[in-house]
MIKOL-943464 format. One line per 5 residues: number of its first residue (from 0); for each residue x, y, z of C-alpha. Coordinates in nm, 2 decimals, always signed. Example, Ala and Ser with C-alpha at 12.3 -4.5 7.8 and 13.67 -1.06 7.14 Angstrom:
0 = +1.23/-0.45/+0.78 | +1.37/-0.11/+0.71
***
This chain:
0 = +15.40/+7.03/+13.90 | +15.76/+6.98/+13.79 | +15.85/+7.12/+13.45 | +15.92/+6.77/+13.31 | +15.57/+6.65/+13.42
5 = +15.41/+6.96/+13.27 | +15.59/+6.91/+12.94 | +15.49/+6.54/+12.92 | +15.12/+6.64/+12.98 | +15.12/+6.90/+12.70
10 = +14.87/+6.79/+12.43 | +15.00/+6.71/+12.08 | +14.87/+6.90/+11.78 | +14.76/+6.65/+11.51 | +14.61/+6.69/+11.16
15 = +14.26/+6.55/+11.16 | +14.19/+6.27/+10.90 | +13.97/+6.37/+10.60 | +13.67/+6.15/+10.71 | +13.67/+6.33/+11.06
20 = +13.69/+6.67/+10.89 | +13.39/+6.58/+10.67 | +13.19/+6.46/+10.96 | +13.26/+6.78/+11.15 | +13.15/+6.98/+10.84
25 = +12.84/+6.77/+10.81 | +12.75/+6.87/+11.17 | +12.75/+7.23/+11.06 | +12.61/+7.21/+10.71 | +12.37/+6.91/+10.74
30 = +12.22/+6.92/+11.08 | +11.90/+6.75/+10.97 | +11.75/+6.60/+10.65 | +11.59/+6.94/+10.55 | +11.94/+7.09/+10.53
35 = +12.07/+6.81/+10.31 | +11.77/+6.85/+10.07 | +11.82/+7.23/+10.06 | +12.19/+7.19/+9.97 | +12.12/+6.93/+9.70
40 = +11.83/+7.13/+9.54 | +12.05/+7.45/+9.54 | +12.31/+7.25/+9.35 | +12.05/+7.15/+9.10 | +11.95/+7.52/+9.05
45 = +12.31/+7.62/+9.01 | +12.34/+7.35/+8.74 | +12.07/+7.52/+8.54 | +11.79/+7.27/+8.61 | +11.44/+7.36/+8.48
50 = +11.28/+7.06/+8.65 | +11.36/+6.92/+8.99 | +11.19/+6.64/+9.18 | +11.25/+6.55/+9.54 | +11.15/+6.22/+9.70
55 = +11.20/+6.14/+10.07 | +11.12/+5.85/+10.30 | +11.11/+5.85/+10.67 | +11.13/+6.22/+10.69 | +11.45/+6.21/+10.48
60 = +11.64/+5.99/+10.73 | +11.57/+5.67/+10.54 | +11.60/+5.80/+10.18 | +11.64/+6.12/+9.98 | +11.63/+6.13/+9.60
65 = +11.70/+6.45/+9.41 | +11.66/+6.44/+9.03 | +11.72/+6.73/+8.79 | +11.77/+6.81/+8.43 | +12.07/+7.04/+8.48
70 = +12.41/+7.03/+8.29 | +12.52/+6.71/+8.46 | +12.88/+6.59/+8.53 | +13.13/+6.35/+8.38 | +13.28/+6.06/+8.58
75 = +13.60/+6.25/+8.68 | +13.39/+6.56/+8.77 | +13.18/+6.35/+9.00 | +13.49/+6.24/+9.19 | +13.62/+6.60/+9.20
80 = +13.28/+6.72/+9.33 | +13.31/+6.47/+9.62 | +13.63/+6.63/+9.73 | +13.61/+6.88/+10.01 | +13.61/+7.25/+9.89
85 = +13.59/+7.15/+9.53 | +13.34/+7.36/+9.33 | +13.27/+7.50/+8.99 | +13.10/+7.81/+9.13 | +13.40/+8.01/+9.22
90 = +13.66/+8.11/+8.96 | +13.99/+8.30/+9.03 | +14.01/+8.65/+8.90 | +14.29/+8.80/+8.69 | +14.51/+8.82/+9.00
95 = +14.45/+8.45/+9.07 | +14.25/+8.52/+9.39 | +13.89/+8.41/+9.47 | +13.65/+8.69/+9.54 | +13.42/+8.58/+9.82
100 = +13.22/+8.90/+9.80 | +13.12/+8.85/+9.44 | +12.90/+8.53/+9.46 | +12.63/+8.48/+9.20 | +12.54/+8.12/+9.28
105 = +12.34/+7.95/+9.56 | +12.63/+7.74/+9.67 | +13.00/+7.82/+9.67 | +13.19/+7.64/+9.95 | +13.21/+7.29/+9.80
110 = +13.12/+7.13/+10.13 | +12.77/+6.99/+10.08 | +12.83/+6.67/+9.87 | +13.14/+6.54/+10.07 | +12.97/+6.63/+10.40
115 = +12.65/+6.44/+10.32 | +12.84/+6.15/+10.17 | +13.05/+6.12/+10.49 | +12.75/+6.04/+10.70 | +12.53/+5.84/+10.46
120 = +12.52/+5.59/+10.18 | +12.52/+5.80/+9.86 | +12.47/+5.70/+9.50 | +12.54/+5.98/+9.25 | +12.45/+5.93/+8.88
125 = +12.50/+6.20/+8.63 | +12.52/+6.26/+8.25 | +12.68/+6.56/+8.09 | +12.63/+6.67/+7.73 | +12.83/+6.45/+7.49
130 = +12.92/+6.21/+7.77 | +12.80/+5.87/+7.88 | +12.63/+5.85/+8.22 | +12.85/+5.77/+8.52 | +12.78/+5.65/+8.87
135 = +12.97/+5.68/+9.19 | +12.88/+5.51/+9.52 | +13.00/+5.65/+9.86 | +12.95/+5.50/+10.20 | +13.08/+5.69/+10.50
140 = +13.35/+5.85/+10.30 | +13.45/+5.53/+10.10 | +13.43/+5.59/+9.73 | +13.35/+5.33/+9.46 | +13.36/+5.42/+9.09
145 = +13.30/+5.59/+8.87 | +13.15/+5.33/+8.65 | +12.92/+5.34/+8.34 | +12.55/+5.36/+8.42 | +12.22/+5.36/+8.24
150 = +12.06/+5.70/+8.22 | +11.69/+5.73/+8.29 | +11.69/+6.10/+8.40 | +11.44/+6.38/+8.34 | +11.63/+6.51/+8.04
155 = +11.92/+6.44/+7.81 | +12.15/+6.57/+8.08 | +12.12/+6.59/+8.45 | +12.19/+6.44/+8.79 | +12.03/+6.19/+9.02
160 = +12.15/+6.17/+9.38 | +12.02/+5.91/+9.62 | +12.10/+5.94/+9.99 | +12.02/+5.64/+10.21 | +12.05/+5.61/+10.59
165 = +12.14/+5.97/+10.66 | +12.36/+5.99/+10.98 | +12.42/+5.61/+10.99 | +12.79/+5.69/+11.03 | +12.72/+5.93/+11.32
170 = +12.44/+5.75/+11.52 | +12.46/+5.99/+11.80 | +12.32/+6.26/+11.57 | +12.01/+6.04/+11.52 | +11.91/+6.09/+11.88
175 = +11.86/+6.46/+11.81 | +11.63/+6.42/+11.52 | +11.26/+6.50/+11.57 | +10.96/+6.29/+11.47 | +10.92/+6.17/+11.11
180 = +10.64/+6.42/+11.07 | +10.84/+6.71/+11.20 | +11.14/+6.63/+10.97 | +10.90/+6.59/+10.67 | +10.75/+6.93/+10.75
185 = +11.10/+7.08/+10.77 | +11.19/+6.93/+10.43 | +10.86/+7.07/+10.28 | +10.93/+7.41/+10.41 | +11.29/+7.42/+10.27
190 = +11.18/+7.31/+9.92 | +10.88/+7.55/+9.92 | +11.11/+7.84/+10.00 | +11.34/+7.75/+9.71 | +11.03/+7.71/+9.48
195 = +10.91/+8.05/+9.57 | +11.23/+8.21/+9.45 | +11.24/+8.01/+9.13 | +10.89/+8.03/+8.97 | +11.04/+7.94/+8.63
200 = +11.15/+7.59/+8.75 | +10.90/+7.31/+8.80 | +10.95/+7.15/+9.14 | +10.78/+6.85/+9.31 | +10.80/+6.68/+9.64
205 = +10.70/+6.32/+9.73 | +10.71/+6.17/+10.08 | +10.66/+5.80/+10.15 | +10.51/+5.75/+9.80 | +10.26/+6.03/+9.85
210 = +10.26/+6.34/+9.64 | +10.31/+6.65/+9.87 | +10.31/+6.91/+9.59 | +10.39/+6.96/+9.23 | +10.45/+7.31/+9.11
215 = +10.45/+7.38/+8.74 | +10.70/+7.62/+8.59 | +10.57/+7.98/+8.51 | +10.71/+8.26/+8.31 | +10.97/+8.47/+8.48
220 = +10.73/+8.77/+8.52 | +10.56/+8.93/+8.82 | +10.24/+8.75/+8.71 | +10.43/+8.42/+8.70 | +10.59/+8.49/+9.04
225 = +10.24/+8.56/+9.19 | +10.10/+8.24/+9.05 | +10.38/+8.04/+9.22 | +10.34/+8.23/+9.54 | +9.97/+8.17/+9.53
230 = +10.03/+7.80/+9.49 | +10.24/+7.80/+9.80 | +10.08/+8.07/+10.02 | +9.72/+8.01/+9.92 | +9.46/+8.14/+9.68
235 = +9.36/+8.41/+9.93 | +9.71/+8.56/+9.92 | +9.70/+8.56/+9.54 | +9.37/+8.74/+9.54 | +9.47/+9.00/+9.81
240 = +9.84/+9.06/+9.74 | +9.98/+9.40/+9.66 | +10.27/+9.42/+9.41 | +10.59/+9.56/+9.55 | +10.84/+9.74/+9.33
245 = +11.11/+9.99/+9.43 | +11.48/+10.07/+9.40 | +11.72/+10.28/+9.61 | +12.10/+10.32/+9.59 | +12.15/+10.00/+9.38
250 = +11.91/+9.78/+9.58 | +11.59/+9.66/+9.42 | +11.29/+9.54/+9.61 | +11.01/+9.34/+9.45 | +10.75/+9.08/+9.55
255 = +10.40/+9.09/+9.70 | +10.25/+9.18/+10.04 | +9.90/+9.10/+10.16 | +9.64/+9.35/+10.26 | +9.63/+9.42/+10.64
260 = +9.29/+9.25/+10.66 | +9.46/+8.93/+10.54 | +9.66/+8.82/+10.84 | +9.76/+8.51/+11.04 | +9.83/+8.42/+11.40
265 = +10.21/+8.38/+11.34 | +10.48/+8.51/+11.11 | +10.54/+8.18/+10.92 | +10.40/+8.34/+10.60 | +10.66/+8.61/+10.59
270 = +10.95/+8.54/+10.35 | +11.26/+8.72/+10.25 | +11.49/+8.64/+9.96 | +11.82/+8.80/+9.88 | +11.95/+8.76/+9.53
275 = +11.72/+8.46/+9.50 | +11.85/+8.30/+9.82 | +11.59/+8.23/+10.10 | +11.72/+8.38/+10.42 | +11.58/+8.40/+10.77
280 = +11.67/+8.74/+10.91 | +11.54/+8.90/+11.22 | +11.54/+9.23/+11.03 | +11.25/+9.10/+10.82 | +11.04/+9.06/+11.14
285 = +11.12/+9.41/+11.25 | +11.06/+9.59/+10.92 | +10.73/+9.41/+10.84 | +10.62/+9.47/+11.20 | +10.70/+9.84/+11.16
290 = +10.53/+9.87/+10.83 | +10.21/+9.70/+10.94 | +10.19/+9.80/+11.30 | +9.94/+10.08/+11.22 | +9.68/+9.82/+11.11
295 = +9.72/+9.50/+11.31 | +9.70/+9.39/+11.67 | +10.03/+9.26/+11.80 | +9.91/+8.90/+11.80 | +9.83/+8.91/+11.42
300 = +10.09/+8.90/+11.14 | +10.06/+8.99/+10.77 | +10.16/+8.78/+10.48 | +10.45/+8.89/+10.25 | +10.71/+8.75/+10.01
305 = +10.98/+9.01/+9.95 | +11.28/+8.98/+9.71 | +11.59/+9.20/+9.75 | +11.83/+9.21/+9.46 | +12.16/+9.39/+9.46
310 = +12.52/+9.37/+9.35 | +12.67/+9.07/+9.52 | +12.94/+9.29/+9.66 | +12.68/+9.48/+9.86 | +12.58/+9.17/+10.06
315 = +12.79/+8.91/+10.24 | +12.64/+8.56/+10.22 | +12.94/+8.39/+10.38 | +12.84/+8.45/+10.74 | +12.67/+8.12/+10.82
320 = +12.75/+7.76/+10.74 | +12.40/+7.69/+10.61 | +12.39/+8.03/+10.42 | +12.06/+8.12/+10.58 | +12.18/+8.45/+10.71
325 = +12.33/+8.74/+10.52 | +12.49/+9.07/+10.61 | +12.42/+9.39/+10.41 | +12.69/+9.65/+10.36 | +12.42/+9.92/+10.42
330 = +12.15/+9.75/+10.63 | +11.99/+10.09/+10.70 | +11.93/+10.15/+10.33 | +11.77/+9.81/+10.29 | +11.55/+9.85/+10.60
335 = +11.43/+10.19/+10.49 | +11.36/+10.07/+10.14 | +11.14/+9.78/+10.27 | +10.95/+9.98/+10.52 | +10.90/+10.29/+10.30
340 = +10.79/+10.08/+10.00 | +10.55/+9.87/+10.21 | +10.39/+10.17/+10.36 | +10.36/+10.35/+10.03 | +10.20/+10.04/+9.88
345 = +9.95/+10.01/+10.16 | +9.86/+10.37/+10.13 | +9.80/+10.33/+9.76 | +9.56/+10.05/+9.84 | +9.34/+10.31/+10.01
350 = +9.02/+10.17/+10.15 | +9.06/+9.82/+9.99 | +8.99/+9.53/+10.23 | +9.07/+9.17/+10.16 | +8.82/+8.93/+10.00
355 = +8.83/+8.72/+10.31 | +8.62/+8.97/+10.49 | +8.33/+8.91/+10.26 | +8.40/+8.54/+10.25 | +8.37/+8.52/+10.62
360 = +8.05/+8.72/+10.63 | +7.89/+8.50/+10.36 | +8.01/+8.19/+10.55 | +7.84/+8.31/+10.87 | +7.52/+8.38/+10.67
365 = +7.52/+8.02/+10.55 | +7.59/+7.89/+10.90 | +7.95/+7.78/+10.83 | +8.20/+7.77/+11.12 | +8.52/+7.98/+11.08
370 = +8.84/+7.77/+11.02 | +9.09/+7.81/+11.30 | +9.33/+8.00/+11.08 | +9.07/+8.23/+10.91 | +9.22/+8.57/+10.89
375 = +8.92/+8.78/+10.98 | +8.75/+8.92/+11.17 | +9.04/+9.01/+11.40 | +9.12/+9.13/+11.68 | +9.03/+9.37/+11.96
380 = +9.37/+9.47/+12.10 | +9.52/+9.81/+11.99 | +9.87/+9.78/+11.84 | +10.14/+9.99/+11.71 | +10.16/+10.21/+11.40
385 = +10.41/+10.42/+11.22 | +10.41/+10.80/+11.27 | +10.71/+10.99/+11.16 | +10.82/+11.03/+10.80 | +11.19/+11.01/+10.89
390 = +11.14/+10.67/+11.04 | +10.96/+10.52/+10.74 | +11.07/+10.71/+10.44 | +10.73/+10.85/+10.34 | +10.43/+11.01/+10.50
395 = +10.08/+10.87/+10.41 | +9.87/+11.10/+10.20 | +9.69/+11.36/+10.41 | +9.31/+11.37/+10.39 | +9.20/+11.68/+10.19
400 = +9.05/+11.95/+10.41 | +8.69/+12.04/+10.34 | +8.58/+12.38/+10.23 | +8.27/+12.38/+10.44 | +8.21/+12.32/+10.81
405 = +8.16/+11.96/+10.91 | +7.81/+11.83/+11.00 | +7.71/+11.83/+11.36 | +7.73/+11.45/+11.38 | +8.11/+11.46/+11.31
410 = +8.19/+11.67/+11.61 | +8.37/+11.50/+11.90 | +8.14/+11.35/+12.15 | +8.38/+11.42/+12.43 | +8.71/+11.60/+12.47
415 = +8.99/+11.34/+12.45 | +9.33/+11.47/+12.54 | +9.67/+11.38/+12.66 | +9.76/+11.60/+12.96 | +10.11/+11.73/+13.05
420 = +10.21/+11.81/+13.41 | +10.19/+12.19/+13.33 | +9.82/+12.15/+13.24 | +9.88/+12.16/+12.87 | +9.66/+11.94/+12.65
425 = +9.65/+11.81/+12.30 | +9.30/+11.78/+12.16 | +9.22/+11.52/+11.90 | +9.12/+11.68/+11.57 | +8.78/+11.57/+11.43
430 = +8.72/+11.44/+11.08 | +8.52/+11.69/+10.88 | +8.30/+11.61/+10.58 | +8.15/+11.82/+10.31 | +7.80/+11.72/+10.22
435 = +7.79/+11.58/+9.87 | +7.52/+11.61/+9.59 | +7.32/+11.29/+9.54 | +7.53/+11.07/+9.31 | +7.46/+10.73/+9.16
440 = +7.61/+10.41/+9.28 | +7.82/+10.39/+8.97 | +8.03/+10.69/+9.06 | +8.22/+10.57/+9.37 | +8.40/+10.26/+9.48
445 = +8.20/+10.24/+9.81 | +7.87/+10.32/+9.64 | +7.59/+10.54/+9.77 | +7.43/+10.52/+10.11 | +7.09/+10.37/+10.11
450 = +7.02/+10.30/+10.48 | +7.15/+10.30/+10.83 | +7.09/+9.99/+11.05 | +7.07/+10.01/+11.43 | +7.23/+10.35/+11.42
455 = +7.56/+10.17/+11.37 | +7.60/+10.04/+11.02 | +7.57/+10.23/+10.69 | +7.44/+10.03/+10.40 | +7.56/+10.15/+10.05
460 = +7.47/+10.02/+9.70 | +7.76/+9.98/+9.46 | +7.76/+9.90/+9.09 | +7.76/+9.52/+9.15 | +7.67/+9.47/+9.52
465 = +7.64/+9.63/+9.86 | +7.88/+9.77/+10.12 | +7.81/+9.76/+10.49 | +8.02/+10.01/+10.69 | +8.08/+10.02/+11.06
470 = +8.04/+10.40/+11.11 | +8.24/+10.42/+11.44 | +8.53/+10.21/+11.31 | +8.55/+10.39/+10.98 | +8.54/+10.74/+11.14
475 = +8.79/+10.63/+11.40 | +9.04/+10.56/+11.12 | +8.97/+10.90/+10.96 | +9.03/+11.09/+11.28 | +9.34/+10.90/+11.36
480 = +9.49/+10.97/+11.01 | +9.42/+11.34/+11.06 | +9.60/+11.33/+11.40 | +9.90/+11.16/+11.25 | +9.92/+11.41/+10.96
485 = +9.89/+11.70/+11.20 | +10.16/+11.57/+11.44 | +10.39/+11.50/+11.14 | +10.35/+11.85/+11.02 | +10.36/+12.04/+11.35
490 = +10.61/+11.83/+11.54 | +10.60/+11.69/+11.89 | +10.56/+11.91/+12.19 | +10.79/+11.83/+12.48 | +10.76/+11.87/+12.86
495 = +11.08/+11.92/+13.06 | +11.12/+11.71/+13.37 | +11.17/+11.91/+13.69 | +11.41/+11.64/+13.81 | +11.58/+11.45/+13.52
500 = +11.55/+11.08/+13.56 | +11.87/+10.86/+13.54 | +11.81/+10.52/+13.39 | +12.07/+10.25/+13.47 | +12.16/+10.02/+13.17
505 = +12.45/+9.80/+13.06 | +12.72/+9.99/+12.86 | +12.61/+9.83/+12.54 | +12.24/+9.92/+12.60 | +12.32/+10.27/+12.69
510 = +12.54/+10.31/+12.38 | +12.27/+10.19/+12.15 | +12.02/+10.44/+12.29 | +12.26/+10.73/+12.30 | +12.35/+10.66/+11.93
515 = +11.99/+10.73/+11.84 | +11.95/+11.04/+12.06 | +11.88/+11.27/+11.77 | +11.61/+11.05/+11.63 | +11.44/+11.02/+11.97
520 = +11.46/+11.40/+12.02 | +11.25/+11.45/+11.70 | +10.98/+11.24/+11.88 | +11.00/+11.45/+12.19 | +11.23/+11.23/+12.41
525 = +11.54/+11.43/+12.51 | +11.82/+11.22/+12.65 | +12.19/+11.24/+12.71 | +12.47/+11.01/+12.84 | +12.52/+10.99/+13.21
530 = +12.84/+10.79/+13.26 | +12.94/+10.47/+13.09 | +12.62/+10.27/+13.16 | +12.34/+10.52/+13.22 | +12.11/+10.75/+13.03
535 = +11.96/+11.08/+13.17 | +11.61/+11.17/+13.05 | +11.56/+11.55/+13.03 | +11.23/+11.57/+12.86 | +10.94/+11.35/+12.74
540 = +10.66/+11.40/+12.49 | +10.39/+11.62/+12.64 | +10.13/+11.40/+12.49 | +10.24/+11.12/+12.73 | +10.17/+11.30/+13.05
545 = +10.30/+11.11/+13.35 | +10.49/+10.81/+13.23 | +10.75/+10.54/+13.32 | +11.06/+10.69/+13.15 | +11.29/+10.41/+13.28
550 = +11.06/+10.14/+13.14 | +11.04/+10.32/+12.80 | +11.42/+10.36/+12.78 | +11.48/+9.99/+12.85 | +11.22/+9.89/+12.59
555 = +11.40/+10.11/+12.34 | +11.73/+9.95/+12.42 | +11.58/+9.61/+12.35 | +11.42/+9.73/+12.02 | +11.74/+9.88/+11.90
560 = +11.92/+9.56/+11.97 | +11.67/+9.34/+11.80 | +11.53/+9.55/+11.52 | +11.75/+9.86/+11.50 | +11.42/+10.05/+11.53
565 = +11.27/+10.24/+11.82 | +10.93/+10.08/+11.82 | +10.85/+10.13/+12.19 | +10.83/+10.51/+12.16 | +10.62/+10.50/+11.84
570 = +10.38/+10.25/+11.99 | +10.33/+10.47/+12.29 | +10.23/+10.76/+12.06 | +10.00/+10.55/+11.86 | +9.84/+10.39/+12.16
575 = +9.75/+10.73/+12.30 | +9.63/+10.87/+11.97 | +9.44/+10.56/+11.88 | +9.25/+10.57/+12.20 | +9.19/+10.94/+12.16
580 = +9.05/+10.89/+11.81 | +8.84/+10.60/+11.93 | +8.70/+10.75/+12.25 | +8.69/+11.12/+12.17 | +8.71/+11.21/+11.80
585 = +8.51/+10.93/+11.63 | +8.13/+10.93/+11.58 | +7.98/+10.67/+11.82 | +7.77/+10.37/+11.73 | +7.41/+10.46/+11.80
590 = +7.43/+10.80/+11.63 | +7.16/+10.85/+11.37 | +7.29/+10.99/+11.04 | +7.11/+11.14/+10.75 | +7.19/+11.06/+10.38
595 = +7.43/+11.35/+10.33 | +7.62/+11.25/+10.64 | +7.65/+10.88/+10.54 | +7.77/+10.97/+10.19 | +8.02/+11.22/+10.33
600 = +8.16/+10.94/+10.54 | +8.19/+10.71/+10.24 | +8.36/+10.98/+10.03 | +8.61/+11.05/+10.31 | +8.69/+10.68/+10.34
605 = +8.77/+10.67/+9.97 | +9.01/+10.96/+10.00 | +9.18/+10.84/+10.32 | +9.47/+10.59/+10.32 | +9.43/+10.27/+10.53
610 = +9.06/+10.33/+10.58 | +8.98/+9.96/+10.51 | +9.06/+9.88/+10.87 | +9.02/+10.06/+11.20 | +9.30/+10.14/+11.45
615 = +9.25/+9.80/+11.62 | +9.30/+9.59/+11.30 | +8.93/+9.52/+11.24 | +8.77/+9.58/+10.90 | +8.58/+9.90/+10.86
620 = +8.35/+9.76/+10.60 | +8.23/+9.45/+10.43 | +8.16/+9.43/+10.06 | +7.92/+9.17/+9.92 | +7.89/+9.11/+9.55
625 = +7.55/+9.08/+9.40 | +7.64/+8.74/+9.26 | +7.72/+8.62/+9.61 | +7.40/+8.75/+9.75 | +7.20/+8.58/+9.48
630 = +7.36/+8.25/+9.57 | +7.22/+8.29/+9.92 | +6.87/+8.29/+9.78 | +6.94/+8.01/+9.53 | +6.92/+8.24/+9.23
635 = +7.25/+8.11/+9.09
***
């Protein structure tokens, strides 16, 4: 092509008109009605609102109304707020510069209002203290007003924003919207997440003239937070939630986490908030999975709402247009804090199981069918656990060693071992119990044994009810906890490979694995770099015996990429130890026990962390209150 032709074909650089800029921004910030609602509710919270109502029609595409009792705006301020990148939430410092790493508000970019107004018909009415109410109408970027308006808001000051025909100015976007029901559910989820982080603000949602929810304001206390969470996550969560409270290196963690026996079939009841901002972070999936993997099968998920608070300079919220992702300056500290605190809290819960276990049992007695999302009883598949104190920040309390030999019934029924190629073996330790003097049922949380049914279930009488224990499941957990404590104390034995195995990976994958070589060595896996995109395996844990080293290394590379945690290696340890405890160390169903042996089992359960569920995620016991039993016989 001649130079003259090439020059004539060169594209011309042009400044985009403001309406096109706003529509582009709307595509990033307001991809669906739920995003618009989220932005507008966050504005209301930043304005100091104590009461917020949300009304939608047609999933939010036809109509959105947000009313609040915040500080409000004057007429000129409304016009300024509709300008792109105009905000009251960022002020220049002494040097005149804006610090984007010191953000204390929900919003800060000044994009939401002009973006929404550019693709809809918006009416904004507001009243500031000492001012008359003003109204501005915007249609596809064209502004009318401000003009005086009558004020009928929720308080003496506040703002009412009505958005009609969202995306009417960009009809192509409408083709990508989901069904009205799906969009309504998305709006509901967005508002609920904001409500969870602001228990002291009353929030309501109405859809197509039908009340969806109305949450009253609560005191800004842990009790008030739990009341709000219970309203959203359900009564069962409120009754079975464990309080979370910890601090490390300037980062504070609070919130509530459900008992392991309270679980769901997906992770939609796991929430993370950073400085009051709801975020969706894959780190949350990884840390909760790591903290609970000792108790749940991989297809079950716990319930949790966790709040991370720190100096705004320790977290960057300006990494995503919708502000749904954040980046921590020290992500490892936050990850370790969450995992360590969750595991410590679960250990402190001891043998406690959720009330849903008893509820399910009573329902079956009364012939009720289990709802599809009933948490228990669950499931039969072995899953992962945590093992090493360095990975999780703390080690569960070790069961106290008895001073007398264990009864014959507690001895292993078979030798369960992991074999190494050199013939070495690792024998599962057995739980040992000291016979106890005859107590009364008022002395112990799990009561006093009264009978054994079908040589499988121990029945104990408590102060106000009965406890039914699955002897095999309970003893399985006791043996497993002893094995974990022993390995944590004594370390992991390695077996050297006669011929080191070279595993081919991409350069990024190899680098991720090699960076964690010291951590893997503590767990018996000895590796080293072998060129730019390969890893050489020199030794593996002796407990594993013959294994697929290449498959494990590839799984670890995936885990480090997604969770920054080597879950694949830990799960292999726990899989083997869990099966050893189940098949070799634990007392079998069908074994007849005397009174001393049954009471010894109960006392050891009370002293052992996590004894409320076996290694497979099933409950080890069911507690029935006397009042519930009496209802079965019509006595109440």
